[in-house]
MARNU-43527 format. One record per residue: x, y, z of N, C-alpha, C in turn. Coordinates in steps of 0.02 Angstrom, whole numbers, plus 50000, padded with zeros to 5 digits. Example, Ala and Ser with C-alpha at 12.3 -4.5 7.8 and 13.67 -1.06 7.14 Angstrom:
2
PT   n_xx   n_yy   n_zz  ca_xx  ca_yy  ca_zz   c_xx   c_yy   c_zz
PT  50660  49716  50390  50615  49775  50390  50660  49835  50390
PT  50642  49888  50354  50684  49947  50357  50645  50002  50394
END
This chain:
310
PT   n_xx   n_yy   n_zz  ca_xx  ca_yy  ca_zz   c_xx   c_yy   c_zz
PT  56020  49407  43775  56006  49378  43707  56048  49414  43658
PT  56060  49373  43601  56096  49401  43548  56043  49412  43492
PT  56029  49473  43474  55976  49484  43422  56002  49513  43363
PT  55978  49494  43308  55997  49528  43239  55933  49554  43206
PT  55945  49610  43183  55894  49650  43141  55911  49637  43069
PT  55865  49594  43034  55875  49584  42962  55845  49642  42927
PT  55885  49690  42909  55859  49758  42887  55875  49776  42813
PT  55828  49816  42787  55838  49845  42722  55850  49919  42733
PT  55887  49935  42784  55912  50005  42799  55855  50047  42819
PT  55810  50030  42862  55765  50081  42888  55796  50104  42954
PT  55845  50158  42944  55893  50174  42993  55865  50203  43060
PT  55812  50244  43050  55781  50265  43114  55753  50212  43162
PT  55721  50162  43123  55693  50109  43162  55743  50063  43192
PT  55797  50051  43150  55857  50011  43171  55886  50037  43235
PT  55898  50106  43229  55929  50134  43289  55881  50137  43352
PT  55817  50141  43344  55776  50129  43402  55778  50060  43432
PT  55786  50010  43387  55787  49941  43409  55849  49934  43452
PT  55908  49967  43422  55974  49957  43457  55970  49993  43529
PT  55942  50050  43531  55935  50089  43588  55890  50044  43639
PT  55834  50024  43618  55793  49982  43664  55819  49920  43689
PT  55852  49883  43640  55883  49820  43667  55945  49830  43708
PT  55986  49881  43696  56039  49893  43735  56021  49917  43807
PT  55966  49958  43818  55942  49977  43883  55921  49917  43918
PT  55900  49863  43884  55879  49800  43919  55927  49753  43931
PT  55990  49765  43917  56046  49729  43921  56059  49670  43873
PT  56026  49681  43812  56032  49630  43760  56092  49654  43708
PT  56118  49607  43674  56174  49621  43619  56131  49619  43554
PT  56132  49673  43520  56098  49678  43455  56140  49708  43402
PT  56128  49683  43343  56168  49707  43283  56124  49711  43220
PT  56141  49752  43174  56101  49757  43115  56137  49710  43064
PT  56093  49678  43025  56111  49630  42971  56088  49661  42908
PT  56126  49690  42862  56101  49722  42804  56088  49672  42750
PT  56027  49664  42733  56000  49612  42691  56051  49604  42622
PT  56065  49654  42594  56101  49649  42528  56177  49622  42540
PT  56197  49617  42604  56259  49586  42611  56259  49519  42635
PT  56194  49487  42631  56179  49414  42653  56184  49368  42588
PT  56197  49306  42603  56197  49259  42551  56189  49195  42586
PT  56165  49141  42548  56151  49077  42578  56181  49019  42546
PT  56199  48965  42587  56225  48902  42558  56169  48855  42578
PT  56135  48818  42530  56080  48780  42544  56104  48701  42534
PT  56166  48694  42531  56193  48618  42528  56173  48583  42595
PT  56156  48523  42596  56137  48484  42657  56198  48483  42701
PT  56255  48472  42675  56314  48459  42719  56345  48525  42743
PT  56325  48579  42716  56365  48642  42731  56313  48707  42732
PT  56250  48693  42750  56204  48747  42745  56228  48811  42794
PT  56218  48870  42774  56238  48927  42806  56206  48986  42780
PT  56207  49040  42827  56187  49105  42807  56254  49148  42816
PT  56275  49180  42761  56341  49220  42762  56324  49294  42762
PT  56361  49330  42807  56356  49395  42805  56426  49428  42790
PT  56430  49461  42737  56500  49489  42718  56544  49429  42714
PT  56529  49371  42689  56566  49311  42689  56576  49272  42749
PT  56549  49300  42804  56560  49260  42871  56497  49223  42885
PT  56504  49165  42909  56448  49121  42929  56416  49149  42995
PT  56351  49163  42988  56321  49190  43048  56263  49148  43059
PT  56265  49083  43043  56204  49044  43051  56180  49028  43120
PT  56234  49023  43165  56218  49018  43238  56238  49072  43285
PT  56248  49129  43253  56269  49190  43285  56215  49220  43329
PT  56155  49218  43311  56100  49251  43343  56044  49208  43372
PT  56017  49225  43430  55966  49190  43460  55900  49207  43431
PT  55896  49275  43408  55830  49297  43379  55846  49339  43319
PT  55804  49329  43263  55810  49378  43209  55739  49413  43203
PT  55741  49478  43198  55684  49527  43186  55689  49551  43118
PT  55644  49523  43075  55645  49542  43005  55614  49615  42991
PT  55650  49660  42956  55626  49721  42943  55636  49733  42867
PT  55592  49709  42827  55602  49704  42756  55562  49752  42716
PT  55598  49795  42685  55560  49845  42634  55525  49804  42579
PT  55468  49830  42557  55427  49794  42507  55466  49783  42439
PT  55514  49824  42427  55549  49817  42358  55601  49761  42363
PT  55617  49743  42424  55663  49681  42434  55632  49623  42468
PT  55570  49617  42448  55534  49559  42485  55556  49489  42468
PT  55560  49485  42401  55584  49411  42371  55650  49392  42404
PT  55699  49436  42400  55767  49414  42424  55764  49406  42502
PT  55728  49453  42533  55725  49459  42605  55695  49391  42628
PT  55645  49370  42608  55611  49310  42621  55657  49244  42613
PT  55695  49249  42557  55737  49190  42544  55788  49191  42608
PT  55817  49241  42623  55868  49241  42679  55834  49224  42744
PT  55771  49250  42759  55734  49237  42816  55720  49163  42821
PT  55694  49130  42764  55684  49062  42764  55739  49015  42780
PT  55806  49041  42757  55868  49004  42776  55877  49008  42844
PT  55862  49057  42884  55873  49064  42957  55821  49014  42988
PT  55760  49012  42960  55712  48968  42986  55730  48890  42980
PT  55755  48884  42917  55777  48809  42906  55830  48788  42948
PT  55864  48834  42978  55923  48815  43018  55903  48824  43095
PT  55839  48829  43104  55814  48829  43170  55831  48892  43210
PT  55839  48946  43181  55851  49012  43214  55785  49041  43225
PT  55773  49065  43284  55706  49094  43301  55693  49158  43266
PT  55640  49171  43236  55620  49230  43202  55556  49257  43232
PT  55545  49323  43238  55487  49349  43264  55428  49344  43224
PT  55437  49345  43157  55388  49337  43104  55413  49292  43055
PT  55373  49240  43031  55397  49194  42986  55393  49221  42916
PT  55431  49191  42867  55429  49221  42795  55360  49206  42764
PT  55328  49160  42783  55257  49142  42758  55215  49195  42778
PT  55212  49214  42842  55165  49267  42869  55179  49338  42831
PT  55246  49350  42821  55267  49413  42789  55238  49412  42718
PT  55249  49364  42684  55227  49350  42616  55155  49361  42611
PT  55111  49332  42657  55040  49338  42653  55024  49416  42670
PT  55060  49442  42709  55045  49517  42730  55060  49560  42667
PT  55104  49540  42626  55124  49578  42565  55077  49571  42504
PT  55031  49522  42511  54984  49504  42450  54913  49515  42479
PT  54892  49573  42457  54825  49603  42480  54767  49548  42468
PT  54766  49514  42414  54709  49465  42401  54721  49408  42451
PT  54780  49376  42452  54785  49319  42497  54770  49339  42572
PT  54792  49396  42589  54777  49419  42653  54703  49429  42671
PT  54665  49461  42626  54594  49461  42636  54562  49392  42638
PT  54584  49347  42596  54558  49274  42600  54567  49243  42669
PT  54626  49262  42694  54644  49235  42766  54594  49270  42815
PT  54582  49335  42807  54533  49370  42852  54466  49339  42844
PT  54451  49324  42785  54387  49292  42770  54382  49227  42811
PT  54429  49191  42801  54431  49119  42834  54420  49125  42910
PT  54453  49177  42937  54453  49190  43015  54398  49234  43039
PT  54349  49251  42993  54294  49297  43008  54313  49363  43031
PT  54369  49393  43002  54388  49461  43027  54354  49512  42979
PT  54313  49560  42998  54276  49603  42952  54318  49651  42916
PT  54308  49658  42849  54332  49704  42802  54288  49721  42746
PT  54298  49777  42708  54258  49801  42656  54246  49740  42608
PT  54187  49752  42568  54175  49705  42516  54230  49707  42465
PT  54256  49653  42446  54317  49649  42404  54302  49603  42342
PT  54327  49613  42287  54322  49568  42226  54384  49566  42182
PT  54390  49517  42143  54452  49505  42099  54424  49473  42040
PT  54443  49494  41979  54424  49461  41918  54475  49481  41859
PT  54474  49432  41813  54524  49443  41758  54491  49471  41693
PT  54431  49442  41671  54404  49463  41609  54366  49531  41617
PT  54355  49566  41563  54317  49630  41567  54239  49619  41600
PT  54214  49563  41570  54145  49555  41593  54139  49538  41668
PT  54181  49496  41688  54186  49475  41754  54203  49536  41802
PT  54247  49580  41781  54269  49640  41812  54212  49682  41828
PT  54169  49695  41774  54105  49738  41775  54061  49712  41825
PT  54054  49641  41825  54004  49613  41874  54026  49616  41944
PT  54098  49615  41956  54120  49622  42019  54114  49684  42052
PT  54121  49740  42004  54108  49809  42025  54045  49823  42051
PT  53992  49789  42014  53924  49795  42030  53909  49754  42096
PT  53938  49703  42104  53924  49654  42159  53947  49690  42225
PT  53999  49727  42226  54023  49761  42288  53986  49827  42301
PT  53940  49844  42254  53901  49907  42269  53908  49964  42214
PT  53950  49952  42168  53957  50003  42112  53997  50060  42131
PT  54004  50111  42087  54042  50170  42105  54008  50215  42148
PT  54048  50251  42186  54124  50251  42193  54151  50188  42222
PT  54205  50169  42204  54245  50111  42227  54320  50122  42230
PT  54350  50077  42263  54423  50080  42271  54455  50024  42232
PT  54506  50044  42199  54545  49995  42157  54616  49994  42195
PT  54645  49934  42210  54711  49924  42242  54755  49876  42202
PT  54813  49892  42191  54863  49842  42167  54871  49791  42221
PT  54890  49727  42199  54895  49677  42253  54954  49685  42300
PT  55005  49718  42272  55067  49737  42311  55070  49810  42315
PT  55075  49839  42367  55083  49914  42377  55090  49933  42446
PT  55116  49992  42460  55125  50011  42524  55122  50085  42534
PT  55107  50108  42592  55099  50183  42611  55057  50219  42562
PT  55001  50185  42548  54952  50220  42505  54959  50219  42432
PT  55017  50194  42403  55032  50191  42330  54993  50136  42306
PT  54972  50143  42236  54933  50093  42203  54864  50080  42230
PT  54836  50135  42260  54767  50135  42284  54728  50195  42253
PT  54671  50183  42219  54638  50235  42178  54561  50237  42201
PT  54541  50295  42210  54464  50304  42220  54434  50326  42143
PT  54389  50278  42128  54359  50288  42057  54282  50299  42064
PT  54265  50353  42027  54191  50373  42029  54149  50343  41974
PT  54178  50309  41933  54144  50288  41865  54170  50216  41853
PT  54124  50166  41843  54147  50098  41822  54183  50097  41757
PT  54167  50140  41708  54206  50135  41645  54277  50157  41654
PT  54286  50209  41697  54351  50230  41716  54392  50172  41754
PT  54357  50133  41794  54384  50080  41834  54405  50028  41782
PT  54363  50018  41734  54382  49964  41681  54447  49987  41638
PT  54450  50050  41632  54502  50075  41597  54572  50066  41636
PT  54569  50079  41700  54627  50068  41746  54644  49992  41747
PT  54593  49954  41751  54603  49883  41753  54637  49857  41686
PT  54612  49883  41626  54645  49865  41564  54714  49886  41561
PT  54730  49945  41592  54798  49976  41585  54845  49926  41634
PT  54822  49906  41690  54860  49865  41733  54870  49798  41703
PT  54821  49770  41668  54825  49706  41639  54882  49706  41582
PT  54892  49763  41543  54946  49769  41498  55014  49756  41533
PT  55018  49773  41593  55082  49768  41628  55080  49703  41671
PT  55029  49663  41661  55022  49602  41703  55021  49619  41779
PT  54988  49668  41798  54979  49692  41865  54910  49676  41890
PT  54898  49632  41936  54830  49612  41957  54802  49676  42000
PT  54741  49684  42005  54707  49734  42042  54651  49709  42074
PT  54640  49736  42140  54579  49722  42176  54526  49775  42169
PT  54460  49755  42178  54406  49802  42184  54383  49804  42255
PT  54371  49855  42284  54347  49859  42351  54294  49912  42360
PT  54250  49897  42407  54191  49946  42429  54223  50004  42456
PT  54198  50060  42434  54217  50131  42465  54171  50144  42521
PT  54199  50152  42581  54165  50168  42633  54168  50245  42651
PT  54112  50277  42624  54116  50351  42623  54119  50382  42688
PT  54094  50355  42732  54091  50392  42804  54165  50395  42833
PT  54207  50352  42808  54272  50357  42833  54327  50387  42791
PT  54303  50422  42741  54347  50459  42689  54396  50503  42727
PT  54459  50488  42711  54518  50532  42733  54530  50512  42812
PT  54506  50467  42839  54518  50447  42902  54528  50372  42912
PT  54582  50354  42951  54591  50284  42968  54632  50278  43042
PT  54636  50220  43058  54669  50202  43121  54726  50155  43111
PT  54783  50170  43135  54845  50128  43128  54850  50093  43199
PT  54842  50033  43201  54849  49995  43266  54910  49953  43268
PT  54955  49965  43309  55021  49931  43312  55012  49869  43360
PT  55014  49813  43326  55002  49750  43361  55074  49717  43375
PT  55088  49695  43440  55143  49657  43454  55121  49604  43494
PT  55138  49538  43471  55109  49480  43506  55030  49478  43499
PT  55001  49475  43564  54930  49475  43560  54903  49538  43600
PT  54938  49592  43582  54916  49658  43612  54919  49713  43558
PT  54880  49761  43567  54881  49821  43528  54920  49870  43581
PT  54984  49886  43561  55023  49926  43606  55013  49996  43596
PT  54990  50021  43536  54980  50093  43520  54940  50095  43464
PT  54899  50154  43462  54851  50163  43408  54852  50240  43396
PT  54855  50254  43330  54844  50326  43315  54794  50335  43259
PT  54758  50389  43260  54709  50409  43210  54743  50451  43159
PT  54736  50432  43095  54765  50473  43039  54715  50506  42997
PT  54724  50575  42986  54676  50613  42949  54707  50651  42892
PT  54677  50642  42832  54703  50680  42777  54694  50758  42788
PT  54743  50790  42760  54743  50862  42770  54725  50900  42708
PT  54720  50864  42651  54709  50903  42592  54648  50870  42545
PT  54609  50837  42580  54544  50804  42545  54553  50736  42512
PT  54614  50716  42522  54632  50645  42493  54592  50596  42533
PT  54571  50548  42499  54533  50490  42533  54578  50447  42573
PT  54645  50448  42554  54691  50408  42597  54718  50451  42655
PT  54732  50421  42713  54756  50455  42769  54828  50449  42785
PT  54862  50411  42740  54933  50393  42758  54977  50452  42776
PT  55013  50445  42828  55058  50499  42852  55107  50513  42793
PT  55127  50458  42756  55180  50472  42704  55149  50512  42648
PT  55081  50517  42642  55050  50561  42595  55028  50635  42625
PT  55056  50647  42681  55027  50713  42713  54981  50706  42762
PT  54956  50651  42778  54906  50640  42834  54936  50665  42906
PT  54889  50688  42947  54904  50708  43021  54886  50657  43062
PT  54920  50641  43116  54904  50587  43159  54903  50610  43231
PT  54856  50580  43267  54846  50596  43340  54840  50531  43376
PT  54855  50530  43440  54843  50461  43480  54767  50452  43484
PT  54746  50388  43485  54681  50368  43484  54674  50302  43535
PT  54611  50302  43563  54599  50245  43605  54545  50197  43563
PT  54554  50134  43568  54512  50086  43535  54458  50063  43586
PT  54403  50045  43555  54359  50010  43596  54382  49932  43608
PT  54354  49897  43654  54370  49828  43665  54359  49788  43604
PT  54303  49800  43566  54293  49766  43506  54339  49780  43447
PT  54357  49846  43444  54405  49862  43394  54472  49828  43404
PT  54491  49831  43474  54552  49802  43488  54558  49730  43473
PT  54505  49692  43482  54496  49621  43466  54505  49612  43393
PT  54475  49654  43357  54473  49648  43282  54550  49653  43251
PT  54581  49702  43280  54649  49718  43260  54694  49648  43272
PT  54688  49635  43335  54731  49571  43363  54710  49512  43313
PT  54650  49502  43301  54629  49441  43261  54652  49447  43191
PT  54655  49505  43163  54679  49519  43100  54756  49501  43088
PT  54794  49523  43136  54860  49494  43133  54871  49420  43144
PT  54833  49397  43189  54832  49324  43201  54815  49279  43140
PT  54763  49315  43103  54737  49271  43047  54789  49255  42997
PT  54847  49296  42991  54897  49280  42944  54963  49261  42983
PT  54957  49256  43044  55012  49227  43083  55070  49284  43097
PT  55046  49351  43096  55099  49401  43107  55104  49416  43182
PT  55160  49430  43211  55164  49447  43282  55187  49521  43293
PT  55214  49551  43238  55222  49621  43234  55192  49648  43181
PT  55142  49696  43183  55105  49716  43118  55071  49784  43136
PT  55067  49820  43087  55034  49886  43080  54964  49870  43050
PT  54914  49870  43087  54848  49844  43065  54806  49911  43052
PT  54788  49925  42988  54750  49983  42974  54676  49969  42969
PT  54640  50009  43004  54569  49998  43013  54527  50059  43000
PT  54465  50054  42975  54422  50110  42973  54358  50098  43017
PT  54329  50152  43039  54262  50152  43075  54210  50166  43021
PT  54161  50114  43020  54110  50121  42969  54041  50121  43003
PT  53989  50135  42971  53922  50126  42997  53904  50058  43025
PT  53938  50007  42999  53930  49935  43021  53987  49914  43066
PT  54023  49958  43095  54081  49936  43140  54145  49937  43104
PT  54197  49921  43144  54265  49929  43121  54279  49871  43072
PT  54318  49895  43020  54336  49857  42957  54410  49861  42946
PT  54438  49805  42933  54513  49807  42918  54523  49821  42844
PT  54569  49869  42832  54586  49883  42765  54655  49859  42741
PT  54699  49846  42787  54767  49830  42765  54801  49807  42825
PT  54849  49756  42817  54894  49737  42868  54967  49750  42843
PT  55007  49786  42882  55067  49808  42863  55126  49765  42896
PT  55168  49741  42855  55225  49707  42881  55287  49755  42886
PT  55325  49745  42937  55382  49791  42954  55354  49864  42955
PT  55310  49881  42992  55278  49946  42996  55323  49996  43023
PT  55329  50057  42998  55369  50109  43029  55338  50131  43092
PT  55380  50159  43138  55352  50183  43204  55393  50244  43224
PT  55438  50270  43179  55476  50327  43206  55457  50390  43161
PT  55489  50451  43174  55471  50509  43140  55423  50551  43179
PT  55417  50617  43159  55377  50670  43194  55305  50649  43198
PT  55282  50613  43144  55212  50588  43140  55212  50511  43151
PT  55260  50484  43170  55264  50415  43189  55228  50392  43249
PT  55213  50330  43259  55166  50310  43311  55203  50319  43382
PT  55269  50315  43385  55304  50325  43447  55299  50393  43471
PT  55308  50440  43425  55311  50514  43442  55237  50539  43456
PT  55187  50512  43419  55118  50532  43423  55090  50504  43490
PT  55104  50445  43512  55068  50406  43567  55116  50411  43630
PT  55183  50419  43621  55229  50418  43680  55241  50348  43700
PT  55216  50298  43661  55235  50229  43677  55299  50203  43651
PT  55335  50167  43697  55403  50139  43675  55382  50081  43633
PT  55374  50083  43568  55356  50026  43520  55417  49984  43513
PT  55471  50012  43503  55534  49970  43492  55544  49925  43555
PT  55536  49954  43615  55549  49915  43669  55495  49860  43683
PT  55435  49875  43659  55385  49823  43657  55400  49770  43611
PT  55430  49778  43558  55447  49727  43510  55509  49684  43537
PT  55551  49721  43566  55616  49686  43597  55589  49643  43655
PT  55543  49663  43697  55522  49624  43757  55480  49570  43729
PT  55443  49576  43680  55400  49522  43651  55454  49470  43621
PT  55498  49492  43583  55543  49448  43548  55579  49402  43602
PT  55608  49435  43653  55643  49396  43705  55597  49345  43739
PT  55542  49369  43760  55492  49326  43802  55467  49264  43759
PT  55453  49282  43689  55429  49224  43652  55485  49179  43632
PT  55546  49201  43630  55608  49157  43621  55613  49111  43681
PT  55604  49134  43735  55609  49090  43802  55553  49047  43800
PT  55487  49064  43780  55439  49017  43778  55445  48960  43727
PT  55474  48981  43671  55492  48939  43614  55542  48883  43643
PT  55597  48906  43673  55652  48864  43706  55623  48816  43751
PT  55572  48836  43789  55538  48793  43843  55482  48750  43813
PT  55473  48750  43749  55422  48703  43720  55349  48737  43728
PT  55345  48801  43752  55282  48829  43763  55258  48868  43703
PT  55302  48882  43659  55277  48930  43606  55296  48902  43537
PT  55293  48838  43522  55310  48812  43459  55270  48835  43406
PT  55207  48852  43421  55158  48878  43377  55181  48935  43339
PT  55218  48982  43378  55247  49046  43351  55280  49037  43292
PT  55320  48980  43280  55353  48966  43215  55315  48932  43165
PT  55257  48893  43186  55227  48850  43139  55147  48870  43123
PT  55119  48918  43161  55048  48931  43150  55035  48963  43083
PT  55078  48997  43056  55060  49026  42991  55083  48980  42931
PT  55117  48927  42948  55134  48886  42891  55083  48832  42870
PT  55021  48838  42901  54964  48795  42882  54920  48831  42833
END
């Protein structure tokens, strides 16, 4: 198979993909997003890379889009889709994963458990939403954010209103979410590929922070999921049509709850999930991509490209 990694220069992950694909006998190349352009004319539609038409070069495109390049990345990915090039995750699914509110609404629709969540515009409605989810302490989240940025633990509703008013000045929507005290500083990163959780690590804050993200100094260890937790993680990714996802989960007194679904999740580094668990995550993604492409070509996996478009 000829595989292209549509990348925003996540070098460590890109190199692991190249290593894993080469070991399996596949031809793989990096496609740097910023060097791509598209021609949307019906008679001459194309994706260009450094001025060269690559529209039919690749059997599979694996998108690896940094959050700061989401808009342009999705435009390029949609062009590949429009030209019937197989992608492991659709632009629509990635877009859903990057919008926390829409993601939660899809989880709601598919009955996937998550903490109580609210969204409001006016001051009065915002105060009511804060009370509805259980009052302070509570979590405030920007609709778009990654690696724990734009997430605040607030002990006072008046302070929450002040943050909301500040965000509104910059036209930045914000979510209100129930604070699950028993999970403070701990969460699980479940790496979903296809319909399997291929690896899981437990992340723990080392400095009292309520966030456990490794990027913020959290420590990670390998972890086993219960059958119910594994099903919840898989169903969360399926709810928005993602086939490669980092599903973040907390354990609460009422069971496992999804707190976030990550698009293009990292898996390298000293505290990355490959190092911590010893699982060949890059290889699992390559194997999935190749198998799902074969199923798609045989007419067995058409849903892979269309399920998230509904």
